[in-house]
C-alpha positions in Angstrom: 57.5 99.8 104.9 56.1 103.3 104.4 54.6 103.4 107.9 57.9 102.2 109.5 59.8 104.7 107.4 62.0 102.0 106.1 64.5 103.4 103.5 63.9 104.6 100.8 60.6 105.7 102.4 60.6 109.0 104.2 58.0 111.0 106.3 54.4 110.8 105.0 55.2 107.8 102.7 57.4 109.8 100.3 59.6 108.0 97.7 57.0 105.4 96.8 58.4 105.3 93.2 61.9 104.8 94.6 60.7 101.8 96.6 59.1 100.3 93.5 62.4 100.7 91.6 64.4 99.1 94.5 62.1 96.2 94.9 62.0 95.5 91.2 65.8 95.2 91.3 65.6 92.9 94.3 63.0 90.7 92.6 65.2 90.5 89.5 68.3 89.4 91.5 66.4 86.8 93.5 65.1 85.3 90.3 68.5 85.7 88.5 71.2 85.2 91.3 74.2 87.4 90.6 76.0 90.2 92.4 75.0 93.6 91.1 75.7 97.3 91.3 72.7 99.7 91.8 73.5 103.0 89.9 71.6 106.1 91.2 72.6 109.6 92.1 69.4 109.9 94.1 70.3 110.5 97.8 67.1 108.6 98.8 68.9 105.3 98.3 72.0 106.3 100.4 70.6 104.7 103.6 69.1 101.6 102.0 70.6 98.3 103.3 70.3 96.1 100.3 71.2 93.0 102.2 68.1 93.3 104.3 66.0 93.0 101.2 68.0 90.2 99.5 68.4 88.0 102.6 71.4 86.3 104.1 73.4 84.1 101.6 71.7 85.8 98.6 73.4 87.9 95.9 74.8 91.2 97.0 73.9 94.6 95.6 76.0 97.7 96.2 75.1 101.3 95.5 77.1 103.4 93.0 76.3 107.1 93.3 77.8 108.1 90.0 78.9 106.7 86.7 82.5 107.3 87.8 82.0 105.3 90.9 80.5 102.5 88.8 83.5 102.5 86.4 85.9 102.4 89.3 84.2 99.4 90.9 84.1 97.6 87.5 87.8 98.3 87.0 88.6 96.9 90.4 86.7 93.8 89.7 88.4 93.4 86.4 91.8 94.0 88.0 91.1 91.2 90.5 90.2 88.8 87.7 93.3 89.7 85.7 95.5 89.4 88.8 94.1 86.0 89.6 94.5 84.8 86.0 98.1 86.1 85.9 99.1 84.6 89.3 97.7 81.2 88.3 99.8 81.3 85.1 102.9 82.2 87.1 102.3 79.3 89.5 102.1 77.0 86.5 105.4 78.3 85.2 106.9 78.0 88.6 105.9 74.3 88.9 107.4 73.6 85.5 110.6 75.3 86.6 110.8 73.4 89.9 110.4 70.2 88.0 113.6 71.0 86.2 115.7 71.9 89.3 118.6 69.5 88.5 118.9 71.0 85.0 118.5 74.5 86.4 121.3 74.0 88.9 123.6 72.6 86.3 122.9 75.6 84.0 123.7 78.0 86.9 126.9 76.3 87.7 128.1 76.3 84.1 127.0 79.9 83.2 126.9 82.1 86.3 129.8 84.6 86.4 130.2 86.7 89.6 132.2 89.8 89.9 133.8 90.4 93.3 131.9 93.6 93.9 128.4 92.2 94.7 130.0 90.0 97.4 132.6 92.4 98.6 130.9 92.8 102.0 131.8 89.2 102.8 135.5 89.8 102.2 137.8 89.2 99.3 136.8 86.0 97.5 139.5 83.6 96.4 137.2 80.9 94.8 133.7 79.6 94.6 133.9 75.8 94.8 130.2 75.1 94.5 126.7 76.4 94.6 123.3 74.9 95.4 119.7 76.1 94.8 117.8 77.0 97.9 114.5 77.8 96.4 112.7 79.5 93.5 111.6 82.9 95.0 109.6 84.4 92.2 108.5 83.7 88.6 107.3 86.2 86.0 105.5 85.5 82.8 104.1 87.7 80.0 100.4 88.6 80.2 98.6 85.3 79.5 95.5 86.7 77.7 97.3 87.5 74.5 99.0 84.1 74.3 98.2 81.5 71.6 98.4 77.7 71.9 102.0 76.5 71.2 103.6 79.9 71.7 107.2 80.1 72.9 107.0 82.1 76.1 109.9 83.8 77.9 109.9 82.9 81.7 112.0 84.9 84.2 112.7 83.6 87.7 114.5 84.9 90.8 116.3 81.9 92.3 118.0 81.9 95.7 121.3 80.0 95.8 123.9 79.2 98.4 127.5 79.8 97.3 130.2 77.9 99.0 133.1 80.3 98.9 136.8 80.6 100.0 137.7 84.0 101.5 141.2 85.4 102.0 141.9 86.2 105.6 144.9 88.5 106.2 144.2 89.0 109.8 147.2 88.6 112.2 147.4 88.4 115.9 145.2 90.9 117.8 147.3 93.8 119.2 147.2 94.3 123.0 144.9 97.1 124.3 146.5 100.4 125.1 146.0 102.6 128.1 145.9 106.4 127.9 149.3 107.9 129.0 151.1 104.6 128.8 154.7 105.0 127.4 155.7 103.5 124.1 156.2 99.7 124.4 159.4 98.1 123.2 158.2 95.0 121.5 160.8 92.2 121.2 161.7 91.3 117.6 160.4 87.9 116.7 162.0 85.6 114.1 160.8 86.5 110.6 158.1 84.1 109.6 157.1 84.4 105.9 153.9 82.4 106.5 152.6 85.4 108.5 152.5 87.4 105.3 150.4 84.9 103.5 146.6 84.8 103.7 144.6 82.0 105.3 141.6 80.7 103.4 138.3 80.5 105.2 135.2 78.7 104.0 131.9 80.4 104.2 128.4 80.2 102.7 127.0 83.3 101.0 123.3 83.6 100.0 122.7 85.1 96.5 119.7 85.8 94.3 120.1 85.3 90.6 117.8 86.0 87.7 117.3 83.1 85.3 115.7 83.4 81.9 114.2 80.5 80.0 112.0 79.9 76.9 109.2 77.4 77.2 106.4 76.1 75.1 102.9 76.8 76.3 100.4 74.0 75.4 97.1 73.0 77.0 97.6 75.2 80.0 101.1 73.9 80.8 104.8 74.9 80.2 107.1 72.4 78.7 110.4 72.1 76.9 112.2 74.6 79.1 115.4 76.0 77.5 117.5 78.1 79.9 119.1 81.0 78.1 120.6 83.4 80.6 121.6 83.8 84.3 123.0 86.8 86.2 123.3 88.0 89.8 120.5 90.3 91.1 122.2 92.6 93.6 118.9 94.4 94.2 117.1 91.3 95.3 117.1 90.0 98.8 117.4 86.4 99.9 114.2 86.2 102.0 114.9 82.8 103.5 118.3 83.9 104.7 116.6 86.8 106.6 113.7 84.9 108.0 115.7 81.8 108.6 117.4 83.3 111.7 114.1 83.7 113.4 112.0 81.2 115.3 109.3 80.0 113.0 106.9 79.6 115.9 107.0 83.4 116.6 103.6 84.8 115.5 105.1 88.1 114.6 107.6 86.4 112.3 104.8 84.4 110.7 102.8 87.6 110.1 105.8 89.2 108.4 106.3 86.1 106.2 102.6 86.2 105.3 102.7 89.9 104.5 105.8 89.5 102.2 104.4 86.4 100.6 101.1 88.1 99.9 103.0 90.7 97.8 104.9 88.0 96.0 103.6 86.7 92.6 104.3 83.1 93.6 102.7 82.4 97.0 104.5 80.0 99.3 108.1 81.0 98.3 108.9 82.7 101.6 109.7 80.2 104.4 111.1 80.3 107.9 113.3 78.0 109.8 111.3 74.9 110.7 108.6 75.3 108.1 
């Protein structure tokens, strides 16, 4: 190694002691397989390729040039573990919620109250005859590490629903186009028809995201005994399926968009496109 100037060796076989330290760490990992961080501010280790010493498929070792770098890497590893634990808990809660979809839909129908303002862009609403759940978009749970067996846990979910609505349509016959410089037209007076002053009712489907709260019992890694407590519209949340549903699911760009959005969602698999 010294003759070939293989790092950490330098010219004239310098850094023999560094090589002994490095190979001692390598021997230790080969005997006790585990990924490791090698802490040293010594620049002689900067060009060392640890994988060449450990071999393919063996534990990995990464250099940390400072204690701050070491702490940052450890925090990142811990964050990844915490995120995985939390996401797994949310998926369990979501499954419990989806097992109660008939009860959830009944609760929404009985308790959801909608002001005209959130749906104003769709025209004046006269009535909402029915609603149906499209999908559970996202589920939130408290941090699971501080939970005890049998605790009552508050679960919050964003649920996409389709509202069947009746809208008032006051539109009359379209006026004829005008030409610049054309004289004022004398329109013949038609018989007075009171029905023209009354609105027509038009059916439509409006997507809406609502926030649902429930309290569940956490036992043996599962949620049970869900009791729904509150539901309200979430005007700041977007119905993702209504957006992606207008695209062709075979489009690779659309699939990429769906995967990107879904990767940021706490409940993977909630974003779908038309056709799958």
